[in-house]
N, CA, C and O atoms as a GROMACS GRO file, in nm:
protein
  256
    1MET      N    1   2.945  -2.227  -0.614
    1MET     CA    2   2.960  -2.116  -0.680
    1MET      C    3   2.859  -2.018  -0.571
    1MET      O    4   2.774  -2.066  -0.497
    2SER      N    5   2.889  -1.886  -0.582
    2SER     CA    6   2.859  -1.774  -0.446
    2SER      C    7   2.741  -1.720  -0.505
    2SER      O    8   2.720  -1.766  -0.618
    3ASP      N    9   2.663  -1.643  -0.467
    3ASP     CA   10   2.572  -1.536  -0.546
    3ASP      C   11   2.612  -1.381  -0.507
    3ASP      O   12   2.560  -1.328  -0.408
    4PHE      N   13   2.662  -1.343  -0.551
    4PHE     CA   14   2.686  -1.195  -0.561
    4PHE      C   15   2.596  -1.094  -0.531
    4PHE      O   16   2.640  -0.982  -0.502
    5THR      N   17   2.490  -1.115  -0.532
    5THR     CA   18   2.325  -1.018  -0.577
    5THR      C   19   2.334  -0.934  -0.440
    5THR      O   20   2.344  -0.811  -0.436
    6PRO      N   21   2.328  -1.019  -0.326
    6PRO     CA   22   2.279  -0.940  -0.159
    6PRO      C   23   2.376  -0.839  -0.183
    6PRO      O   24   2.349  -0.719  -0.186
    7GLN      N   25   2.497  -0.890  -0.201
    7GLN     CA   26   2.639  -0.770  -0.117
    7GLN      C   27   2.616  -0.686  -0.204
    7GLN      O   28   2.583  -0.580  -0.152
    8LEU      N   29   2.621  -0.681  -0.391
    8LEU     CA   30   2.633  -0.601  -0.484
    8LEU      C   31   2.523  -0.485  -0.373
    8LEU      O   32   2.566  -0.379  -0.328
    9LYS      N   33   2.378  -0.539  -0.346
    9LYS     CA   34   2.256  -0.481  -0.341
    9LYS      C   35   2.315  -0.366  -0.240
    9LYS      O   36   2.322  -0.243  -0.254
   10LYS      N   37   2.361  -0.464  -0.117
   10LYS     CA   38   2.442  -0.379  -0.008
   10LYS      C   39   2.548  -0.259  -0.033
   10LYS      O   40   2.553  -0.156   0.035
   11LEU      N   41   2.631  -0.289  -0.143
   11LEU     CA   42   2.715  -0.205  -0.210
   11LEU      C   43   2.647  -0.072  -0.281
   11LEU      O   44   2.697   0.040  -0.267
   12LEU      N   45   2.537  -0.094  -0.352
   12LEU     CA   46   2.472  -0.012  -0.414
   12LEU      C   47   2.373   0.123  -0.309
   12LEU      O   48   2.363   0.244  -0.328
   13LYS      N   49   2.316   0.036  -0.203
   13LYS     CA   50   2.266   0.094  -0.139
   13LYS      C   51   2.287   0.211  -0.049
   13LYS      O   52   2.207   0.297  -0.012
   14ALA      N   53   2.456   0.186  -0.014
   14ALA     CA   54   2.562   0.230   0.085
   14ALA      C   55   2.600   0.380  -0.021
   14ALA      O   56   2.650   0.481   0.028
   15GLN      N   57   2.579   0.373  -0.109
   15GLN     CA   58   2.625   0.467  -0.230
   15GLN      C   59   2.492   0.548  -0.270
   15GLN      O   60   2.495   0.644  -0.348
   16GLY      N   61   2.383   0.503  -0.211
   16GLY     CA   62   2.247   0.598  -0.222
   16GLY      C   63   2.230   0.589  -0.340
   16GLY      O   64   2.226   0.691  -0.409
   17CYS      N   65   2.214   0.462  -0.395
   17CYS     CA   66   2.150   0.379  -0.514
   17CYS      C   67   2.026   0.365  -0.423
   17CYS      O   68   2.012   0.374  -0.301
   18TYR      N   69   1.915   0.332  -0.553
   18TYR     CA   70   1.770   0.257  -0.494
   18TYR      C   71   1.673   0.141  -0.576
   18TYR      O   72   1.680   0.116  -0.697
   19TRP      N   73   1.626   0.109  -0.526
   19TRP     CA   74   1.582   0.012  -0.611
   19TRP      C   75   1.446   0.064  -0.655
   19TRP      O   76   1.365   0.090  -0.566
   20VAL      N   77   1.397   0.089  -0.836
   20VAL     CA   78   1.289   0.168  -0.873
   20VAL      C   79   1.199   0.089  -0.919
   20VAL      O   80   1.097   0.157  -0.909
   21ARG      N   81   1.163  -0.036  -0.974
   21ARG     CA   82   1.048  -0.138  -1.036
   21ARG      C   83   1.151  -0.277  -1.028
   21ARG      O   84   1.271  -0.302  -1.017
   22GLN      N   85   1.002  -0.360  -1.042
   22GLN     CA   86   1.063  -0.477  -1.134
   22GLN      C   87   1.070  -0.518  -1.218
   22GLN      O   88   0.967  -0.479  -1.272
   23GLY      N   89   1.131  -0.594  -1.304
   23GLY     CA   90   1.198  -0.572  -1.434
   23GLY      C   91   1.116  -0.704  -1.459
   23GLY      O   92   1.026  -0.749  -1.389
   24LYS      N   93   1.172  -0.761  -1.582
   24LYS     CA   94   1.115  -0.889  -1.638
   24LYS      C   95   1.154  -1.010  -1.564
   24LYS      O   96   1.226  -0.975  -1.470
   25GLY      N   97   1.139  -1.114  -1.566
   25GLY     CA   98   1.186  -1.213  -1.472
   25GLY      C   99   1.222  -1.138  -1.299
   25GLY      O  100   1.157  -1.069  -1.219
   26ASP      N  101   1.371  -1.204  -1.305
   26ASP     CA  102   1.413  -1.190  -1.182
   26ASP      C  103   1.476  -1.064  -1.134
   26ASP      O  104   1.514  -1.028  -1.023
   27HIS      N  105   1.477  -0.990  -1.290
   27HIS     CA  106   1.566  -0.847  -1.329
   27HIS      C  107   1.489  -0.756  -1.228
   27HIS      O  108   1.367  -0.756  -1.211
   28GLU      N  109   1.574  -0.684  -1.168
   28GLU     CA  110   1.524  -0.551  -1.102
   28GLU      C  111   1.560  -0.413  -1.158
   28GLU      O  112   1.666  -0.426  -1.218
   29ILE      N  113   1.514  -0.282  -1.164
   29ILE     CA  114   1.556  -0.172  -1.206
   29ILE      C  115   1.575  -0.056  -1.141
   29ILE      O  116   1.472   0.010  -1.120
   30TRP      N  117   1.693  -0.005  -1.098
   30TRP     CA  118   1.745   0.076  -1.021
   30TRP      C  119   1.792   0.208  -1.042
   30TRP      O  120   1.803   0.232  -1.162
   31TYR      N  121   1.827   0.313  -0.961
   31TYR     CA  122   1.880   0.390  -1.028
   31TYR      C  123   1.965   0.417  -0.923
   31TYR      O  124   1.959   0.390  -0.803
   32SER      N  125   2.106   0.519  -1.041
   32SER     CA  126   2.203   0.573  -0.939
   32SER      C  127   2.207   0.720  -0.929
   32SER      O  128   2.227   0.766  -1.042
   33PRO      N  129   2.199   0.797  -0.856
   33PRO     CA  130   2.230   0.929  -0.833
   33PRO      C  131   2.351   0.978  -0.846
   33PRO      O  132   2.360   1.101  -0.843
   34LEU      N  133   2.494   0.887  -0.868
   34LEU     CA  134   2.601   0.891  -0.878
   34LEU      C  135   2.627   0.940  -1.062
   34LEU      O  136   2.684   1.034  -1.116
   35SER      N  137   2.565   0.842  -1.102
   35SER     CA  138   2.599   0.815  -1.272
   35SER      C  139   2.442   0.891  -1.337
   35SER      O  140   2.442   0.940  -1.450
   36ASN      N  141   2.327   0.891  -1.256
   36ASN     CA  142   2.238   0.979  -1.291
   36ASN      C  143   2.161   0.890  -1.388
   36ASN      O  144   2.091   0.953  -1.468
   37ARG      N  145   2.158   0.746  -1.399
   37ARG     CA  146   2.067   0.651  -1.498
   37ARG      C  147   1.976   0.550  -1.434
   37ARG      O  148   1.973   0.536  -1.312
   38HIS      N  149   1.927   0.504  -1.488
   38HIS     CA  150   1.881   0.362  -1.438
   38HIS      C  151   1.958   0.230  -1.509
   38HIS      O  152   2.011   0.226  -1.620
   39PHE      N  153   1.948   0.134  -1.418
   39PHE     CA  154   2.029   0.016  -1.439
   39PHE      C  155   1.989  -0.110  -1.368
   39PHE      O  156   1.946  -0.130  -1.254
   40VAL      N  157   2.025  -0.218  -1.505
   40VAL     CA  158   1.954  -0.394  -1.426
   40VAL      C  159   2.028  -0.458  -1.339
   40VAL      O  160   2.149  -0.476  -1.352
   41VAL      N  161   1.953  -0.500  -1.238
   41VAL     CA  162   2.046  -0.570  -1.122
   41VAL      C  163   1.952  -0.706  -1.104
   41VAL      O  164   1.848  -0.709  -1.038
   42ASP      N  165   2.027  -0.845  -1.194
   42ASP     CA  166   1.956  -0.975  -1.212
   42ASP      C  167   1.962  -0.993  -1.030
   42ASP      O  168   2.030  -0.951  -0.936
   43GLY      N  169   1.833  -1.093  -1.057
   43GLY     CA  170   1.807  -1.150  -0.924
   43GLY      C  171   1.914  -1.257  -0.867
   43GLY      O  172   1.948  -1.249  -0.749
   44LYS      N  173   1.965  -1.350  -0.945
   44LYS     CA  174   2.090  -1.434  -0.888
   44LYS      C  175   2.231  -1.416  -0.976
   44LYS      O  176   2.256  -1.492  -1.070
   45ILE      N  177   2.318  -1.313  -0.938
   45ILE     CA  178   2.410  -1.296  -0.999
   45ILE      C  179   2.522  -1.384  -1.000
   45ILE      O  180   2.601  -1.346  -0.914
   46LYS      N  181   2.560  -1.477  -1.056
   46LYS     CA  182   2.683  -1.580  -1.065
   46LYS      C  183   2.832  -1.566  -1.101
   46LYS      O  184   2.912  -1.659  -1.108
   47SER      N  185   2.860  -1.426  -1.126
   47SER     CA  186   2.962  -1.341  -1.206
   47SER      C  187   3.030  -1.275  -1.138
   47SER      O  188   2.958  -1.233  -1.047
   48LYS      N  189   3.159  -1.228  -1.125
   48LYS     CA  190   3.181  -1.144  -1.079
   48LYS      C  191   3.203  -1.010  -1.173
   48LYS      O  192   3.218  -0.895  -1.130
   49HIS      N  193   3.202  -1.056  -1.325
   49HIS     CA  194   3.217  -0.968  -1.426
   49HIS      C  195   3.064  -0.901  -1.423
   49HIS      O  196   3.046  -0.779  -1.423
   50THR      N  197   2.969  -0.985  -1.421
   50THR     CA  198   2.833  -0.906  -1.400
   50THR      C  199   2.813  -0.803  -1.286
   50THR      O  200   2.746  -0.700  -1.291
   51ALA      N  201   2.882  -0.850  -1.187
   51ALA     CA  202   2.846  -0.779  -1.074
   51ALA      C  203   2.915  -0.652  -1.080
   51ALA      O  204   2.866  -0.541  -1.056
   52ASN      N  205   3.060  -0.683  -1.125
   52ASN     CA  206   3.113  -0.528  -1.175
   52ASN      C  207   3.066  -0.452  -1.278
   52ASN      O  208   3.087  -0.331  -1.272
   53ALA      N  209   3.002  -0.500  -1.380
   53ALA     CA  210   2.963  -0.417  -1.472
   53ALA      C  211   2.798  -0.368  -1.422
   53ALA      O  212   2.754  -0.293  -1.508
   54ALA      N  213   2.735  -0.383  -1.350
   54ALA     CA  214   2.658  -0.334  -1.268
   54ALA      C  215   2.678  -0.233  -1.198
   54ALA      O  216   2.594  -0.143  -1.200
   55LEU      N  217   2.805  -0.220  -1.108
   55LEU     CA  218   2.890  -0.146  -1.024
   55LEU      C  219   2.929  -0.043  -1.140
   55LEU      O  220   2.901   0.075  -1.118
   56GLN      N  221   2.986  -0.072  -1.252
   56GLN     CA  222   3.019   0.019  -1.310
   56GLN      C  223   2.906   0.112  -1.410
   56GLN      O  224   2.935   0.216  -1.468
   57GLN      N  225   2.806   0.060  -1.412
   57GLN     CA  226   2.674   0.144  -1.442
   57GLN      C  227   2.611   0.270  -1.353
   57GLN      O  228   2.536   0.364  -1.376
   58ALA      N  229   2.684   0.219  -1.238
   58ALA     CA  230   2.599   0.243  -1.134
   58ALA      C  231   2.726   0.398  -1.109
   58ALA      O  232   2.700   0.490  -1.032
   59GLY      N  233   2.817   0.393  -1.168
   59GLY     CA  234   2.908   0.496  -1.170
   59GLY      C  235   3.025   0.460  -1.032
   59GLY      O  236   3.074   0.552  -0.966
   60LEU      N  237   3.045   0.364  -1.016
   60LEU     CA  238   3.118   0.284  -0.909
   60LEU      C  239   3.203   0.210  -0.935
   60LEU      O  240   3.190   0.160  -1.047
   61PRO      N  241   3.312   0.171  -0.863
   61PRO     CA  242   3.466   0.134  -0.930
   61PRO      C  243   3.430  -0.023  -0.899
   61PRO      O  244   3.335  -0.059  -0.829
   62LYS      N  245   3.514  -0.102  -0.957
   62LYS     CA  246   3.523  -0.260  -0.939
   62LYS      C  247   3.517  -0.304  -0.806
   62LYS      O  248   3.617  -0.271  -0.743
   63TYR      N  249   3.433  -0.369  -0.742
   63TYR     CA  250   3.448  -0.501  -0.629
   63TYR      C  251   3.491  -0.587  -0.623
   63TYR      O  252   3.598  -0.600  -0.563
   64PHE      N  253   3.445  -0.664  -0.669
   64PHE     CA  254   3.448  -0.797  -0.716
   64PHE      C  255   3.575  -0.851  -0.760
   64PHE      O  256   3.583  -0.966  -0.802
   0.00000   0.00000   0.00000
């Protein structure tokens, strides 16, 4: 099973989203200027549904 996190972070950065701070455990808090909100990105995303949920919170369309 693959890890979607590196590709997800690359997509987020390309759309102007950025890392804000470290969350609990291996989670990170990111900010999206598109949706004007903070959202959580897990350190090891194994599910395409979880990766797409992070994109949706960032105001981006599904990719995975």
